[in-house]
C-alpha positions as a LaTeX table, in Angstrom:
\begin{tabular}{lrrr}
\hline
Residue & $x$ (\AA) & $y$ (\AA) & $z$ (\AA) \\
\hline
Met1 & $-135.85$ & 59.34 & $-68.75$ \\
Lys2 & $-137.72$ & 56.77 & $-70.75$ \\
Ile3 & $-137.46$ & 56.91 & $-74.55$ \\
Gln4 & $-140.30$ & 55.31 & $-76.62$ \\
Lys5 & $-139.57$ & 54.87 & $-80.35$ \\
Gln6 & $-142.72$ & 55.53 & $-82.36$ \\
Ser7 & $-141.72$ & 54.87 & $-86.00$ \\
Ser8 & $-138.71$ & 53.98 & $-88.11$ \\
Arg9 & $-138.55$ & 54.27 & $-91.88$ \\
Leu10 & $-136.24$ & 55.20 & $-94.77$ \\
Val11 & $-136.13$ & 58.71 & $-96.02$ \\
Thr12 & $-135.02$ & 59.14 & $-99.73$ \\
Pro13 & $-133.89$ & 62.25 & $-101.59$ \\
Ser14 & $-136.54$ & 64.66 & $-103.17$ \\
Tyr15 & $-135.78$ & 66.03 & $-106.63$ \\
Glu16 & $-139.06$ & 68.00 & $-106.99$ \\
Thr17 & $-137.40$ & 71.41 & $-106.65$ \\
Lys18 & $-134.14$ & 70.42 & $-108.50$ \\
Ser19 & $-133.69$ & 71.22 & $-112.16$ \\
Tyr20 & $-130.51$ & 68.98 & $-112.03$ \\
Ser21 & $-128.51$ & 67.02 & $-109.55$ \\
Tyr22 & $-124.76$ & 67.00 & $-109.16$ \\
Leu23 & $-124.87$ & 63.50 & $-110.26$ \\
Ser24 & $-127.52$ & 61.57 & $-112.31$ \\
Thr25 & $-130.41$ & 60.32 & $-110.35$ \\
Ser26 & $-129.73$ & 56.94 & $-111.94$ \\
Thr27 & $-127.54$ & 54.47 & $-109.92$ \\
Thr28 & $-123.93$ & 55.62 & $-109.92$ \\
Thr29 & $-120.82$ & 54.27 & $-108.00$ \\
Val30 & $-118.55$ & 56.83 & $-106.54$ \\
Pro31 & $-115.02$ & 55.19 & $-105.49$ \\
Leu32 & $-113.75$ & 56.21 & $-102.03$ \\
Ser33 & $-110.63$ & 58.43 & $-101.84$ \\
Pro34 & $-107.51$ & 57.45 & $-100.09$ \\
Phe35 & $-108.63$ & 59.83 & $-97.21$ \\
Asp36 & $-111.95$ & 58.05 & $-96.95$ \\
Arg37 & $-110.41$ & 54.62 & $-96.85$ \\
Ala38 & $-107.96$ & 55.79 & $-94.20$ \\
Ala39 & $-110.80$ & 57.29 & $-92.03$ \\
Gly40 & $-112.08$ & 53.66 & $-91.31$ \\
Asn41 & $-115.47$ & 51.93 & $-91.45$ \\
Ala42 & $-116.76$ & 53.36 & $-88.15$ \\
His43 & $-119.94$ & 55.11 & $-87.23$ \\
Met44 & $-119.99$ & 58.33 & $-85.24$ \\
Ala45 & $-122.88$ & 59.48 & $-83.06$ \\
Ile46 & $-123.68$ & 63.01 & $-81.97$ \\
Ile47 & $-126.54$ & 64.46 & $-79.81$ \\
Tyr48 & $-128.17$ & 67.89 & $-80.49$ \\
Ala49 & $-130.75$ & 69.43 & $-78.07$ \\
Tyr50 & $-133.02$ & 72.27 & $-78.97$ \\
Lys51 & $-135.45$ & 74.07 & $-76.61$ \\
Ala52 & $-139.00$ & 74.64 & $-77.57$ \\
Pro53 & $-140.44$ & 75.95 & $-79.84$ \\
Thr54 & $-139.18$ & 73.68 & $-82.55$ \\
Pro55 & $-140.33$ & 72.84 & $-85.94$ \\
Pro56 & $-142.51$ & 69.81 & $-86.49$ \\
Asn57 & $-141.06$ & 66.34 & $-87.49$ \\
Ser58 & $-142.73$ & 66.66 & $-90.90$ \\
Ala59 & $-140.73$ & 69.90 & $-91.63$ \\
Leu60 & $-137.52$ & 68.26 & $-90.62$ \\
Glu61 & $-138.26$ & 65.35 & $-92.84$ \\
Ile62 & $-139.04$ & 67.54 & $-95.83$ \\
Gly63 & $-135.85$ & 69.40 & $-95.33$ \\
Leu64 & $-133.79$ & 66.25 & $-95.09$ \\
Arg65 & $-135.42$ & 64.87 & $-98.25$ \\
Leu66 & $-134.55$ & 68.23 & $-100.19$ \\
Val67 & $-130.89$ & 68.40 & $-98.99$ \\
Leu68 & $-130.28$ & 64.68 & $-99.65$ \\
Ala69 & $-130.73$ & 65.46 & $-103.42$ \\
Asp70 & $-127.54$ & 67.48 & $-103.05$ \\
Tyr71 & $-125.81$ & 64.86 & $-100.83$ \\
Arg72 & $-126.79$ & 61.56 & $-102.31$ \\
Glu73 & $-123.98$ & 59.81 & $-100.72$ \\
Trp74 & $-125.68$ & 59.67 & $-97.36$ \\
Ala75 & $-128.73$ & 57.83 & $-98.99$ \\
Gly76 & $-126.49$ & 55.44 & $-100.75$ \\
Arg77 & $-124.90$ & 52.18 & $-99.73$ \\
Leu78 & $-121.30$ & 50.83 & $-99.65$ \\
Thr79 & $-120.28$ & 48.23 & $-102.14$ \\
Asp80 & $-119.51$ & 44.85 & $-100.62$ \\
Asp81 & $-115.67$ & 45.46 & $-100.59$ \\
Arg82 & $-116.32$ & 48.84 & $-98.96$ \\
Arg83 & $-114.24$ & 50.62 & $-101.68$ \\
Ala84 & $-116.99$ & 52.70 & $-103.08$ \\
Ile85 & $-120.54$ & 54.21 & $-102.48$ \\
Val86 & $-123.44$ & 53.19 & $-104.64$ \\
Leu87 & $-125.79$ & 56.15 & $-105.18$ \\
Asn88 & $-128.89$ & 54.18 & $-105.33$ \\
Asp89 & $-131.15$ & 56.40 & $-103.06$ \\
Lys90 & $-131.94$ & 53.68 & $-100.66$ \\
Gly91 & $-132.27$ & 56.28 & $-97.98$ \\
Val92 & $-131.30$ & 57.44 & $-94.55$ \\
Arg93 & $-132.94$ & 55.77 & $-91.47$ \\
Phe94 & $-135.32$ & 58.13 & $-89.96$ \\
Val95 & $-136.62$ & 57.33 & $-86.43$ \\
Glu96 & $-139.32$ & 59.23 & $-84.44$ \\
Ala97 & $-139.47$ & 58.90 & $-80.59$ \\
Thr98 & $-140.91$ & 60.47 & $-77.43$ \\
Ala99 & $-139.46$ & 61.02 & $-73.95$ \\
Ser100 & $-141.34$ & 60.72 & $-70.69$ \\
Cys101 & $-140.05$ & 64.00 & $-69.23$ \\
Thr102 & $-139.08$ & 67.61 & $-70.01$ \\
Leu103 & $-135.76$ & 68.34 & $-71.53$ \\
Glu104 & $-134.83$ & 70.32 & $-68.35$ \\
Glu105 & $-135.61$ & 67.29 & $-66.22$ \\
Ala106 & $-133.37$ & 65.09 & $-68.35$ \\
Thr107 & $-130.39$ & 67.47 & $-68.59$ \\
Pro108 & $-127.51$ & 67.72 & $-68.08$ \\
Phe109 & $-127.20$ & 64.47 & $-70.16$ \\
Lys110 & $-124.80$ & 62.06 & $-68.35$ \\
Ser111 & $-122.26$ & 60.46 & $-70.57$ \\
Thr112 & $-123.50$ & 56.90 & $-70.03$ \\
Arg113 & $-125.15$ & 54.14 & $-72.05$ \\
Gln114 & $-128.51$ & 56.05 & $-71.59$ \\
Leu115 & $-127.42$ & 58.34 & $-74.36$ \\
Trp116 & $-127.66$ & 55.42 & $-76.78$ \\
Ala117 & $-131.43$ & 55.61 & $-76.60$ \\
Leu118 & $-131.27$ & 59.15 & $-78.18$ \\
His119 & $-129.88$ & 57.91 & $-81.53$ \\
Pro120 & $-130.54$ & 54.79 & $-83.55$ \\
Ser121 & $-128.37$ & 51.59 & $-82.95$ \\
Met122 & $-125.02$ & 51.49 & $-84.77$ \\
Lys123 & $-124.74$ & 47.63 & $-84.79$ \\
Gly124 & $-125.25$ & 45.71 & $-87.94$ \\
Ile125 & $-126.61$ & 48.60 & $-90.14$ \\
Glu126 & $-126.27$ & 49.18 & $-93.82$ \\
Glu127 & $-127.43$ & 52.80 & $-93.67$ \\
Leu128 & $-124.64$ & 55.43 & $-93.99$ \\
Met129 & $-126.62$ & 57.96 & $-91.95$ \\
Gln130 & $-129.31$ & 57.63 & $-89.37$ \\
Val131 & $-131.40$ & 60.34 & $-87.75$ \\
Gln132 & $-133.54$ & 60.13 & $-84.51$ \\
Leu133 & $-136.04$ & 62.86 & $-83.48$ \\
Thr134 & $-136.96$ & 62.59 & $-79.86$ \\
Arg135 & $-139.63$ & 64.92 & $-78.63$ \\
Phe136 & $-139.91$ & 65.84 & $-74.82$ \\
Thr137 & $-143.06$ & 66.61 & $-73.12$ \\
Cys138 & $-142.17$ & 70.42 & $-73.02$ \\
Gly139 & $-141.97$ & 70.43 & $-76.83$ \\
Ser140 & $-138.20$ & 70.56 & $-76.88$ \\
Leu141 & $-136.35$ & 68.26 & $-79.33$ \\
Val142 & $-133.18$ & 66.16 & $-79.28$ \\
Ile143 & $-131.76$ & 65.04 & $-82.65$ \\
Gly144 & $-129.39$ & 62.14 & $-82.41$ \\
Tyr145 & $-127.72$ & 61.26 & $-85.61$ \\
Thr146 & $-125.01$ & 58.53 & $-86.72$ \\
Thr147 & $-122.76$ & 58.72 & $-89.71$ \\
Asn148 & $-120.33$ & 56.39 & $-91.36$ \\
His149 & $-116.84$ & 57.94 & $-91.27$ \\
Leu150 & $-116.10$ & 56.58 & $-94.66$ \\
Val151 & $-118.41$ & 59.01 & $-96.25$ \\
Ala152 & $-117.32$ & 62.33 & $-94.84$ \\
Asp153 & $-115.22$ & 64.06 & $-92.15$ \\
Gly154 & $-116.37$ & 66.42 & $-89.39$ \\
Glu155 & $-116.19$ & 69.50 & $-91.59$ \\
Ala156 & $-118.22$ & 68.01 & $-94.49$ \\
Thr157 & $-120.70$ & 66.46 & $-92.04$ \\
Gly158 & $-121.16$ & 69.76 & $-90.23$ \\
Arg159 & $-121.85$ & 71.56 & $-93.62$ \\
Phe160 & $-124.33$ & 69.05 & $-94.57$ \\
Leu161 & $-126.17$ & 69.46 & $-91.23$ \\
Ala162 & $-126.13$ & 73.13 & $-91.61$ \\
Ala163 & $-127.67$ & 72.76 & $-95.07$ \\
Trp164 & $-130.24$ & 70.56 & $-93.64$ \\
Gly165 & $-131.23$ & 73.27 & $-91.25$ \\
Gln166 & $-131.39$ & 75.83 & $-94.00$ \\
Ala167 & $-133.60$ & 73.60 & $-96.22$ \\
Thr168 & $-135.90$ & 72.96 & $-93.28$ \\
Arg169 & $-136.24$ & 76.85 & $-92.95$ \\
Gly170 & $-137.22$ & 77.12 & $-96.53$ \\
Leu171 & $-133.79$ & 78.37 & $-97.73$ \\
Ser172 & $-132.35$ & 76.90 & $-100.97$ \\
Asp173 & $-129.26$ & 79.15 & $-101.26$ \\
Tyr174 & $-127.01$ & 77.00 & $-99.00$ \\
Pro175 & $-123.40$ & 76.53 & $-100.33$ \\
Val176 & $-123.22$ & 73.77 & $-102.95$ \\
Ala177 & $-120.90$ & 70.88 & $-101.97$ \\
Ile178 & $-117.95$ & 69.80 & $-104.11$ \\
His179 & $-118.22$ & 66.13 & $-104.87$ \\
Asp180 & $-114.92$ & 65.37 & $-106.52$ \\
Arg181 & $-113.30$ & 62.51 & $-104.67$ \\
Val182 & $-110.34$ & 62.36 & $-107.27$ \\
Met183 & $-109.46$ & 65.96 & $-106.81$ \\
Leu184 & $-105.95$ & 65.04 & $-105.36$ \\
Lys185 & $-104.12$ & 62.71 & $-107.84$ \\
Pro186 & $-100.93$ & 60.72 & $-107.20$ \\
Arg187 & $-97.66$ & 62.09 & $-108.74$ \\
Asp188 & $-95.66$ & 60.63 & $-111.53$ \\
Pro189 & $-93.27$ & 59.10 & $-110.55$ \\
Leu190 & $-94.62$ & 58.19 & $-107.19$ \\
Ser191 & $-92.63$ & 59.60 & $-104.18$ \\
Ile192 & $-93.37$ & 57.87 & $-100.70$ \\
Glu193 & $-91.24$ & 59.99 & $-98.27$ \\
Phe194 & $-92.91$ & 59.12 & $-94.88$ \\
Asp195 & $-93.89$ & 55.95 & $-92.89$ \\
His196 & $-97.60$ & 55.75 & $-93.70$ \\
Ser197 & $-97.60$ & 52.05 & $-92.99$ \\
Gly198 & $-96.91$ & 52.97 & $-89.36$ \\
Asn199 & $-99.15$ & 56.07 & $-89.14$ \\
Glu200 & $-102.40$ & 55.69 & $-91.28$ \\
Tyr201 & $-102.12$ & 51.99 & $-91.58$ \\
Met202 & $-100.91$ & 49.05 & $-89.65$ \\
Gly203 & $-100.61$ & 45.23 & $-90.28$ \\
Lys204 & $-103.61$ & 43.10 & $-89.54$ \\
Thr205 & $-102.01$ & 41.67 & $-86.39$ \\
Leu206 & $-103.78$ & 43.62 & $-83.67$ \\
Val207 & $-106.35$ & 42.22 & $-81.22$ \\
Lys208 & $-108.72$ & 43.70 & $-78.61$ \\
Asp209 & $-107.04$ & 44.57 & $-75.43$ \\
Val210 & $-110.26$ & 44.17 & $-73.43$ \\
Pro211 & $-113.58$ & 42.71 & $-74.46$ \\
Trp212 & $-116.20$ & 45.49 & $-75.51$ \\
Glu213 & $-118.65$ & 44.31 & $-72.90$ \\
Lys214 & $-116.22$ & 44.71 & $-70.10$ \\
Met215 & $-115.30$ & 48.28 & $-71.37$ \\
Val216 & $-118.85$ & 49.35 & $-70.96$ \\
Ser217 & $-118.63$ & 48.68 & $-67.18$ \\
Asp218 & $-115.01$ & 49.65 & $-66.68$ \\
Val219 & $-114.72$ & 52.96 & $-68.62$ \\
Arg220 & $-116.30$ & 56.17 & $-67.48$ \\
Leu221 & $-116.85$ & 59.23 & $-69.88$ \\
His222 & $-115.89$ & 62.28 & $-67.86$ \\
Lys223 & $-116.98$ & 65.81 & $-68.81$ \\
Ala224 & $-114.56$ & 68.53 & $-67.76$ \\
His225 & $-115.37$ & 72.25 & $-68.23$ \\
Phe226 & $-112.61$ & 74.81 & $-68.75$ \\
Ser227 & $-113.62$ & 78.38 & $-68.33$ \\
Pro228 & $-112.40$ & 81.35 & $-70.55$ \\
Asp229 & $-110.49$ & 82.67 & $-67.52$ \\
Phe230 & $-108.69$ & 79.22 & $-66.96$ \\
Leu231 & $-107.81$ & 79.01 & $-70.70$ \\
Ala232 & $-106.45$ & 82.50 & $-70.63$ \\
Lys233 & $-104.23$ & 81.82 & $-67.77$ \\
Leu234 & $-103.11$ & 78.64 & $-69.20$ \\
Lys235 & $-102.06$ & 80.20 & $-72.53$ \\
Ala236 & $-100.30$ & 82.96 & $-70.70$ \\
Arg237 & $-98.31$ & 80.39 & $-68.69$ \\
Val238 & $-97.45$ & 78.31 & $-71.61$ \\
Ser239 & $-96.69$ & 81.20 & $-74.11$ \\
Val240 & $-94.72$ & 83.42 & $-71.65$ \\
Arg241 & $-91.38$ & 82.95 & $-73.46$ \\
Cys242 & $-92.79$ & 83.28 & $-76.94$ \\
Leu243 & $-92.24$ & 86.15 & $-79.28$ \\
Pro244 & $-95.13$ & 88.39 & $-80.13$ \\
Gly245 & $-97.54$ & 86.63 & $-82.48$ \\
Arg246 & $-95.86$ & 83.36 & $-81.91$ \\
Gly247 & $-97.80$ & 82.26 & $-78.82$ \\
Tyr248 & $-99.45$ & 78.90 & $-78.66$ \\
Ser249 & $-103.07$ & 78.34 & $-79.57$ \\
Thr250 & $-105.80$ & 77.44 & $-77.20$ \\
Phe251 & $-105.94$ & 74.04 & $-78.62$ \\
Glu252 & $-102.16$ & 73.30 & $-78.30$ \\
Cys253 & $-102.07$ & 74.65 & $-74.78$ \\
Leu254 & $-105.05$ & 72.54 & $-73.52$ \\
Val255 & $-103.95$ & 69.29 & $-75.33$ \\
Ala256 & $-100.46$ & 69.77 & $-73.78$ \\
His257 & $-102.05$ & 70.23 & $-70.36$ \\
Leu258 & $-104.52$ & 67.30 & $-70.64$ \\
Trp259 & $-101.85$ & 64.98 & $-72.13$ \\
Arg260 & $-99.84$ & 65.57 & $-68.97$ \\
Lys261 & $-102.74$ & 65.27 & $-66.59$ \\
Val262 & $-104.18$ & 62.05 & $-68.07$ \\
Thr263 & $-100.65$ & 60.46 & $-67.96$ \\
Arg264 & $-100.38$ & 61.31 & $-64.25$ \\
Ala265 & $-103.88$ & 60.04 & $-63.49$ \\
Arg266 & $-103.09$ & 56.72 & $-65.22$ \\
Gly267 & $-99.77$ & 56.34 & $-63.36$ \\
Val268 & $-97.85$ & 55.50 & $-66.47$ \\
Pro269 & $-94.15$ & 54.44 & $-65.76$ \\
Ala270 & $-91.58$ & 57.07 & $-66.60$ \\
Thr271 & $-89.78$ & 54.61 & $-68.96$ \\
Glu272 & $-92.87$ & 54.13 & $-71.30$ \\
Thr273 & $-93.43$ & 56.34 & $-74.40$ \\
Ser274 & $-96.83$ & 58.09 & $-74.89$ \\
Gln275 & $-98.33$ & 59.13 & $-78.29$ \\
Leu276 & $-101.23$ & 61.36 & $-79.29$ \\
Arg277 & $-103.32$ & 60.69 & $-82.30$ \\
Ile278 & $-104.66$ & 64.12 & $-83.60$ \\
Pro279 & $-106.84$ & 64.48 & $-86.71$ \\
Val280 & $-105.63$ & 67.30 & $-88.83$ \\
Asn281 & $-107.87$ & 68.85 & $-91.53$ \\
Val282 & $-105.54$ & 69.27 & $-94.64$ \\
Arg283 & $-107.79$ & 71.26 & $-96.91$ \\
Gly284 & $-105.99$ & 74.40 & $-96.13$ \\
Arg285 & $-102.56$ & 72.74 & $-95.78$ \\
Leu286 & $-102.27$ & 71.73 & $-99.51$ \\
Val287 & $-100.76$ & 73.91 & $-102.33$ \\
Pro288 & $-103.03$ & 74.93 & $-103.76$ \\
Pro289 & $-105.64$ & 74.47 & $-100.98$ \\
Ile290 & $-108.78$ & 72.32 & $-101.31$ \\
Pro291 & $-111.94$ & 74.39 & $-101.01$ \\
His292 & $-113.73$ & 73.93 & $-97.67$ \\
Glu293 & $-116.91$ & 72.96 & $-99.52$ \\
Tyr294 & $-115.20$ & 69.67 & $-100.50$ \\
Phe295 & $-117.48$ & 66.77 & $-99.39$ \\
Gly296 & $-115.67$ & 63.68 & $-98.24$ \\
Asn297 & $-112.70$ & 63.00 & $-95.85$ \\
Met298 & $-109.70$ & 65.31 & $-96.12$ \\
Val299 & $-108.13$ & 64.37 & $-92.79$ \\
Leu300 & $-104.76$ & 62.85 & $-91.80$ \\
Trp301 & $-103.25$ & 62.59 & $-88.35$ \\
Ala302 & $-100.29$ & 64.09 & $-86.32$ \\
Phe303 & $-98.52$ & 61.70 & $-83.89$ \\
Pro304 & $-96.58$ & 63.65 & $-81.23$ \\
Arg305 & $-94.52$ & 60.93 & $-79.23$ \\
Val306 & $-92.38$ & 61.50 & $-76.08$ \\
Thr307 & $-91.30$ & 59.40 & $-73.04$ \\
Val308 & $-93.37$ & 59.75 & $-70.07$ \\
Arg309 & $-90.27$ & 61.00 & $-68.14$ \\
Asp310 & $-89.93$ & 64.03 & $-70.49$ \\
Leu311 & $-93.70$ & 64.45 & $-70.78$ \\
Leu312 & $-93.96$ & 64.95 & $-67.00$ \\
Gly313 & $-90.59$ & 66.48 & $-66.31$ \\
Glu314 & $-90.17$ & 69.10 & $-68.99$ \\
Pro315 & $-91.85$ & 72.54 & $-68.85$ \\
Leu316 & $-95.38$ & 72.67 & $-70.23$ \\
Asn317 & $-94.36$ & 74.92 & $-73.19$ \\
His318 & $-92.10$ & 72.08 & $-74.38$ \\
Val319 & $-95.09$ & 69.76 & $-74.42$ \\
Ala320 & $-97.12$ & 72.39 & $-76.32$ \\
Glu321 & $-94.12$ & 72.68 & $-78.89$ \\
Trp322 & $-94.17$ & 68.90 & $-79.48$ \\
Val323 & $-97.85$ & 69.10 & $-80.22$ \\
Arg324 & $-97.39$ & 72.08 & $-82.50$ \\
Ala325 & $-94.48$ & 70.49 & $-84.28$ \\
Ala326 & $-96.15$ & 67.20 & $-84.95$ \\
Ile327 & $-99.23$ & 69.00 & $-86.45$ \\
Ala328 & $-96.97$ & 71.18 & $-88.67$ \\
Gln329 & $-95.49$ & 68.03 & $-90.22$ \\
Val330 & $-98.85$ & 67.12 & $-91.69$ \\
Asn331 & $-98.20$ & 69.60 & $-94.65$ \\
Asp332 & $-98.53$ & 69.45 & $-98.49$ \\
Arg333 & $-95.44$ & 67.23 & $-98.76$ \\
Tyr334 & $-96.72$ & 64.76 & $-96.22$ \\
Val335 & $-100.17$ & 64.66 & $-97.80$ \\
Arg336 & $-99.02$ & 64.02 & $-101.37$ \\
Ser337 & $-96.76$ & 61.27 & $-100.02$ \\
Phe338 & $-99.68$ & 59.63 & $-98.41$ \\
Val339 & $-101.64$ & 59.65 & $-101.74$ \\
Asp340 & $-98.72$ & 58.20 & $-103.47$ \\
Phe341 & $-98.47$ & 55.52 & $-100.79$ \\
Asp342 & $-102.15$ & 54.63 & $-101.28$ \\
Thr343 & $-101.62$ & 54.28 & $-105.04$ \\
Cys344 & $-98.51$ & 52.14 & $-104.42$ \\
Val345 & $-100.47$ & 49.76 & $-102.18$ \\
Glu346 & $-103.13$ & 49.53 & $-104.86$ \\
Ile347 & $-100.69$ & 48.67 & $-107.58$ \\
Glu348 & $-99.04$ & 45.94 & $-105.40$ \\
Gly349 & $-102.39$ & 44.43 & $-104.26$ \\
Leu350 & $-101.38$ & 44.78 & $-100.47$ \\
Trp351 & $-104.75$ & 46.03 & $-99.09$ \\
Asn352 & $-105.53$ & 42.65 & $-97.48$ \\
Glu353 & $-102.43$ & 42.96 & $-95.39$ \\
Leu354 & $-103.25$ & 46.40 & $-93.84$ \\
Val355 & $-105.84$ & 47.93 & $-91.79$ \\
Pro356 & $-106.46$ & 51.68 & $-91.08$ \\
Thr357 & $-105.19$ & 52.69 & $-87.64$ \\
Ala358 & $-108.66$ & 54.52 & $-87.29$ \\
Glu359 & $-110.21$ & 51.12 & $-87.48$ \\
Val360 & $-107.82$ & 49.17 & $-85.22$ \\
Asp361 & $-109.85$ & 46.65 & $-83.13$ \\
Ser362 & $-108.55$ & 48.02 & $-79.76$ \\
Thr363 & $-110.48$ & 49.39 & $-76.91$ \\
Val364 & $-107.68$ & 50.53 & $-74.67$ \\
Phe365 & $-105.24$ & 53.45 & $-75.90$ \\
Cys366 & $-103.17$ & 53.67 & $-72.67$ \\
Pro367 & $-100.37$ & 54.90 & $-72.50$ \\
Asn368 & $-101.62$ & 56.69 & $-75.77$ \\
Met369 & $-104.51$ & 58.98 & $-76.40$ \\
Glu370 & $-106.80$ & 60.03 & $-79.31$ \\
Val371 & $-107.56$ & 63.74 & $-79.32$ \\
Asn372 & $-110.49$ & 64.98 & $-81.43$ \\
Ser373 & $-111.19$ & 68.69 & $-81.71$ \\
Trp374 & $-114.51$ & 70.04 & $-82.75$ \\
Leu375 & $-113.58$ & 73.61 & $-81.91$ \\
Arg376 & $-113.62$ & 74.75 & $-85.60$ \\
Leu377 & $-116.36$ & 72.60 & $-87.01$ \\
Pro378 & $-119.57$ & 74.24 & $-88.05$ \\
Phe379 & $-121.85$ & 72.12 & $-85.86$ \\
Gln380 & $-123.14$ & 75.06 & $-83.93$ \\
Asp381 & $-124.60$ & 76.55 & $-87.25$ \\
Val382 & $-127.20$ & 73.86 & $-87.39$ \\
Asp383 & $-130.35$ & 75.94 & $-87.12$ \\
Phe384 & $-133.81$ & 74.32 & $-87.90$ \\
Gly385 & $-135.74$ & 77.60 & $-87.39$ \\
Ser386 & $-135.34$ & 78.22 & $-83.65$ \\
Gly387 & $-131.66$ & 79.12 & $-83.51$ \\
Gly388 & $-128.57$ & 77.01 & $-82.83$ \\
Pro389 & $-128.45$ & 73.98 & $-80.49$ \\
Asp390 & $-128.79$ & 74.50 & $-76.69$ \\
Leu391 & $-126.38$ & 71.48 & $-76.48$ \\
Phe392 & $-124.38$ & 69.28 & $-78.69$ \\
Met393 & $-122.07$ & 66.38 & $-77.48$ \\
Pro394 & $-120.76$ & 63.09 & $-78.51$ \\
Ser395 & $-122.68$ & 60.03 & $-77.61$ \\
Cys396 & $-121.18$ & 57.53 & $-75.02$ \\
Phe397 & $-118.06$ & 55.82 & $-76.33$ \\
Pro398 & $-116.51$ & 53.15 & $-74.06$ \\
Leu399 & $-113.04$ & 53.45 & $-75.54$ \\
Glu400 & $-110.39$ & 54.18 & $-72.99$ \\
Gly401 & $-108.18$ & 57.15 & $-73.80$ \\
Val402 & $-110.39$ & 58.96 & $-76.33$ \\
Met403 & $-110.95$ & 62.77 & $-75.93$ \\
Val404 & $-113.37$ & 65.06 & $-77.75$ \\
Ile405 & $-113.00$ & 68.74 & $-77.35$ \\
Val406 & $-116.00$ & 71.03 & $-78.11$ \\
Pro407 & $-116.88$ & 74.68 & $-77.54$ \\
Ser408 & $-119.17$ & 75.40 & $-74.63$ \\
Ala409 & $-122.76$ & 75.93 & $-75.58$ \\
His410 & $-123.52$ & 78.17 & $-72.50$ \\
Glu411 & $-120.27$ & 80.20 & $-71.87$ \\
Lys412 & $-118.68$ & 81.94 & $-74.75$ \\
Gly413 & $-114.99$ & 81.18 & $-74.98$ \\
Gly414 & $-115.39$ & 78.14 & $-72.68$ \\
Ile415 & $-114.55$ & 74.62 & $-73.67$ \\
Glu416 & $-115.94$ & 71.25 & $-72.72$ \\
Val417 & $-113.86$ & 68.12 & $-72.94$ \\
Tyr418 & $-115.41$ & 64.61 & $-72.97$ \\
Leu419 & $-112.74$ & 62.08 & $-71.90$ \\
Ser420 & $-113.00$ & 58.37 & $-71.41$ \\
Leu421 & $-110.94$ & 56.82 & $-68.58$ \\
Phe422 & $-110.96$ & 53.68 & $-66.50$ \\
Glu423 & $-113.13$ & 54.06 & $-63.44$ \\
Ala424 & $-109.85$ & 53.56 & $-61.17$ \\
Asn425 & $-108.24$ & 56.67 & $-62.90$ \\
Lys426 & $-111.16$ & 59.06 & $-63.11$ \\
Ala427 & $-111.02$ & 60.41 & $-59.65$ \\
Ala428 & $-107.36$ & 61.23 & $-59.77$ \\
Phe429 & $-107.89$ & 62.98 & $-63.08$ \\
Gln430 & $-110.72$ & 65.15 & $-61.57$ \\
Arg431 & $-108.32$ & 66.30 & $-58.66$ \\
Ile432 & $-105.70$ & 67.58 & $-60.87$ \\
Cys433 & $-107.18$ & 68.55 & $-64.15$ \\
Gln434 & $-107.93$ & 72.16 & $-63.04$ \\
Ser435 & $-104.39$ & 72.98 & $-61.77$ \\
Ile436 & $-101.87$ & 74.51 & $-64.03$ \\
Asp437 & $-98.30$ & 73.11 & $-63.63$ \\
\hline
\end{tabular}
């Protein structure tokens, strides 16, 4: 598969059909929230594939211009200190490209560096969002986009993309986003009840474990498929002793299963401690809850920790319970403590001493893992006129120990897991990942 990039330009918001905008069209600066800053200054890349017939690039561009009028943040730029977004309408990078083959000939996409050709480069860019439209010889379309995580989390980004699809289809009644990044205010007096300097932030003393260039050659991104039948059996096994209505979720069961399998494949010593880092959407966990239309980041992290001896030796339902309990701790009390912590660091001027754990300059997580679930995100609702995507997946990410869980595009109730492991551990994981302990 050869990709030829035909054009690259900046696409700016269009206000032609707007009687007003949520913010003035003059330059405005929007300070980032505590949740935005904790998300880290990192770009995410995702690939969508749509089979022919698909709308022309011109329709997609018009739709993007229209929806950017309601989501000006994506067309803006970060301030020099990366503490705010300047709504200056400089634009989103818009790339048009062609492929040398049909989509059928190119798929299934292998999770390798070749995927990087399907979206714009994420190195040294100032744009907060980039889009690449790649046309295949059969008329099918792949949309690869990159977004800066400081701007929005997965739910907010998914809602934006769904709105883009609706605007492309000529619909103007898509849900209006809520752009209030100071919705959650610190308490008076401040009350820091939890160790946020060890969870959301760390001291600036961390270094790369392995050079990035070496990771590209040593790490392999493995795709594992779990059928509805396998997931049903796994849930039944893990929840066998639970009271009615108290069984473990598919996510809790699968994460417990994979945490154990990856640890075995890595050969981690029993005396070590392993930790998961699980993003938790806190919109519905606050009292009162934050509306799902909130645009920005509203995510903190759960950190289940356990010794490898217990992880591999205790029954699987115990592992699922550790996952559940850690997620449950990210509640209203914890979230408000985090906001107070952020305010305290601001007052004491300590930001130069801390770095978000989401931005830690490390490429190897072993014996730990990062688990990202897209099971409830609205990515599959992105319809530009020919239905939902035939495929969506993360781009290649050579970071050992990162897992992305997505719903299967071709099997209702199935799940795809994209997992990065060292080449030396990949075969062992493949042998055992489909066996239930």
